[in-house]
C-alpha positions as CSV (number, residue, x, y, z in Angstrom):
1,M,-73.4,-12.8,37.5
2,H,-72.6,-16.7,37.2
3,T,-69.2,-18.0,37.3
4,S,-69.2,-18.8,33.6
5,T,-70.6,-15.5,32.4
6,K,-67.0,-14.1,34.7
7,W,-64.4,-16.3,33.0
8,L,-65.9,-15.6,29.6
9,L,-65.4,-11.8,30.5
10,G,-62.2,-12.7,32.0
11,I,-61.0,-14.2,28.9
12,L,-62.8,-11.6,26.4
13,I,-60.9,-8.7,28.3
14,G,-57.8,-10.6,28.3
15,V,-58.4,-11.1,24.8
16,I,-58.6,-7.1,24.4
17,V,-55.6,-6.7,26.2
18,I,-53.5,-9.1,23.9
19,V,-54.6,-7.7,21.1
20,A,-54.2,-4.2,22.0
21,F,-51.2,-4.8,23.3
22,F,-50.3,-6.3,20.1
23,F,-51.2,-3.9,17.8
24,G,-50.0,-0.9,20.4
25,W,-46.3,-2.9,20.0
26,R,-46.5,-2.6,15.8
27,Y,-47.8,0.9,15.7
28,W,-44.5,1.6,17.8
29,L,-42.4,-0.4,15.8
30,M,-43.6,1.3,12.4
31,T,-43.3,4.7,14.1
32,K,-40.0,4.1,15.8
33,P,-37.4,6.3,13.5
34,I,-34.9,3.4,11.8
35,V,-31.4,4.3,12.8
36,T,-29.1,3.4,9.8
37,P,-25.6,3.3,11.2
38,K,-23.2,5.2,9.4
39,P,-20.3,3.7,7.4
40,P,-17.1,4.9,9.0
41,V,-15.6,8.0,7.2
42,P,-12.1,6.9,6.2
43,T,-9.2,8.6,7.4
44,S,-6.9,10.1,4.9
45,S,-3.7,8.5,6.0
46,V,-1.7,10.8,3.0
47,I,0.7,12.6,3.8
48,S,1.4,16.2,2.1
49,T,4.6,16.7,0.2
50,A,4.4,20.2,-0.4
51,D,6.7,21.5,2.5
52,W,9.5,18.5,1.2
53,K,12.6,18.9,-1.0
54,T,12.9,18.0,-3.7
55,Y,15.5,15.7,-5.6
56,E,16.5,15.9,-9.5
57,N,19.0,14.2,-11.4
58,K,19.0,15.6,-14.9
59,D,21.3,13.5,-16.3
60,L,19.2,10.3,-15.9
61,G,16.1,12.2,-16.0
62,F,13.8,11.8,-12.9
63,S,13.0,13.5,-9.8
64,F,11.6,12.9,-6.3
65,K,10.0,14.6,-3.3
66,Y,11.6,13.8,0.4
67,P,10.7,15.1,3.9
68,K,13.0,18.0,4.9
69,N,14.5,15.7,8.1
70,Y,15.7,13.2,5.2
71,I,19.2,13.1,4.2
72,V,19.3,11.8,0.4
73,D,23.1,10.4,0.3
74,I,24.2,9.8,-3.5
75,N,27.2,7.4,-4.2
76,D,27.8,8.0,-8.2
77,S,30.6,5.2,-8.4
78,S,27.8,2.6,-7.8
79,G,24.8,4.2,-8.8
80,Q,22.8,4.1,-5.3
81,I,20.8,6.8,-3.9
82,M,19.7,6.3,-0.3
83,I,16.9,8.4,1.4
84,N,17.6,8.3,4.8
85,N,15.6,9.7,8.0
86,Q,18.4,11.4,10.1
87,D,17.1,9.2,13.4
88,S,17.3,5.9,11.5
89,A,18.6,3.6,9.1
90,S,18.4,3.7,5.2
91,D,14.8,4.0,4.5
92,L,14.7,4.0,0.8
93,T,17.3,2.9,-1.5
94,I,17.5,3.5,-5.3
95,Y,20.1,1.2,-7.5
96,I,20.6,2.7,-11.0
97,N,21.9,-0.3,-13.1
98,H,23.9,-0.8,-16.2
99,E,24.9,-3.9,-15.2
100,F,23.9,-6.5,-12.1
101,T,25.6,-8.8,-10.2
102,Y,24.1,-12.4,-9.1
103,S,24.2,-12.7,-5.4
104,A,24.7,-16.3,-5.6
105,T,27.0,-16.7,-9.0
106,G,28.9,-13.3,-9.0
107,K,28.3,-13.4,-12.7
108,K,27.5,-10.1,-14.1
109,I,25.5,-9.8,-16.4
110,Q,25.1,-6.6,-19.3
111,L,21.4,-5.0,-18.1
112,S,21.1,-3.5,-21.4
113,S,20.0,-6.3,-23.4
114,L,17.7,-7.0,-21.2
115,D,13.8,-5.7,-21.0
116,L,12.1,-5.6,-17.6
117,D,10.6,-8.9,-18.5
118,G,13.9,-10.8,-18.9
119,L,15.4,-9.1,-16.3
120,V,13.0,-10.3,-13.7
121,T,12.8,-13.7,-14.8
122,K,16.4,-14.1,-14.4
123,L,16.0,-12.4,-11.0
124,A,13.3,-15.1,-9.8
125,E,15.4,-18.2,-11.5
126,T,18.1,-17.5,-9.4
127,G,16.2,-16.8,-5.9
128,N,17.2,-13.1,-6.2
129,I,13.4,-12.3,-5.5
130,F,10.3,-13.9,-5.2
131,E,6.9,-13.4,-6.1
132,P,7.2,-10.4,-8.8
133,K,3.8,-9.1,-9.6
134,K,3.4,-6.6,-12.7
135,I,2.4,-2.9,-11.4
136,T,2.6,0.6,-13.2
137,F,5.0,2.9,-11.7
138,A,5.9,6.3,-12.4
139,N,3.8,6.1,-15.7
140,L,5.9,2.9,-16.6
141,P,5.5,-1.4,-16.5
142,A,7.0,-2.4,-13.6
143,Y,7.5,-5.2,-11.1
144,E,7.2,-5.1,-7.3
145,D,8.3,-7.9,-5.6
146,M,10.2,-9.4,-2.7
147,A,13.7,-9.2,-2.7
148,T,15.9,-11.7,-1.0
149,G,19.3,-10.7,0.7
150,I,20.4,-10.1,4.1
151,K,16.9,-9.4,4.7
152,T,13.7,-10.0,2.7
153,Q,12.4,-6.4,1.8
154,Y,9.7,-5.1,-0.6
155,E,11.4,-3.3,-3.8
156,V,9.9,-2.1,-7.3
157,I,12.0,-2.6,-10.5
158,V,11.2,-0.2,-14.0
159,K,13.7,0.2,-16.4
160,N,13.6,3.7,-18.2
161,S,16.2,5.2,-21.2
162,G,18.3,1.8,-20.5
163,N,18.7,2.0,-16.9
164,F,17.3,-0.1,-14.5
165,F,15.7,1.6,-11.3
166,N,15.4,-0.7,-8.3
167,F,13.9,0.5,-5.0
168,D,14.3,-1.2,-2.2
169,A,12.5,-0.6,0.7
170,S,13.2,-1.4,4.5
171,A,9.7,-2.9,5.1
172,E,9.2,-6.7,4.9
173,N,6.5,-6.2,2.3
174,K,3.9,-4.0,0.8
175,A,1.7,-3.8,3.9
176,N,4.8,-2.4,6.2
177,L,5.6,0.0,4.0
178,S,5.4,3.9,6.0
179,E,3.3,6.1,4.9
180,T,6.5,8.4,4.2
181,Q,8.1,5.4,2.3
182,K,4.3,5.1,0.2
183,A,4.7,9.2,-0.1
184,I,8.1,8.9,-1.4
185,L,7.4,6.4,-4.0
186,A,4.4,7.9,-5.1
187,S,6.4,11.2,-5.7
188,F,9.0,9.7,-8.3
189,R,8.7,10.9,-11.6
190,F,10.7,10.5,-15.0
191,T,11.3,13.3,-16.6
192,P,11.9,13.8,-20.2
C-alpha cells in the first residue's frame, strides 16, 4: 500500500471511530433515565392540641387551648391573663381592656368610644406600636404589630363585644413565635 492510501485509510477509520463514538454517546444520553429531583416534603410543625387543656371565660365569651404543662394565671382586676410554661417566663399574655393608659403620657382614654382602627391609629401616633398590619384573628378583623415597652414584642389586637383583646407574645417578631405560641393563638375562639 502506498503511503497516501495508508493516510486516507487511517483518516477514514478515525472519522468512523469519531462518528461511532458521537452517535453512541447520543444514544446513551437518550436512553439514560432522567432523574427529576423530588421536591422536599414539607415537614408539619403543627402541634397537636388534642390533649391540651381548654380555658373558657363565659362572661367575656372566649376560649383557648394551652398545653398541660402550662399555667393560666388570671388577674381579674387588671384584665390580664398570662399563659406560662412552668419552666420559663410568660409565653403569652392576653390583656382585656375597657380603657387604655398611654405609656408615654399616662393619659387614660375610654376605649368603648373607639373602633379598632381608631385605637391602632392612636397607639401608632404615640409610638406604643409600630408596623401595624390588618389581619383576621378568630374570624374578626384585627391588627398584628410590634409593641414597644420594656422590650419589643409581637402582638395582636382585636375588638369583640366592646372589649379590646391585646395578645402579647414573648417573641421579637412573628417569625420568632414558638410553635406552641402559634398553636395557642390559633386555638383562640370567641363564643356567643
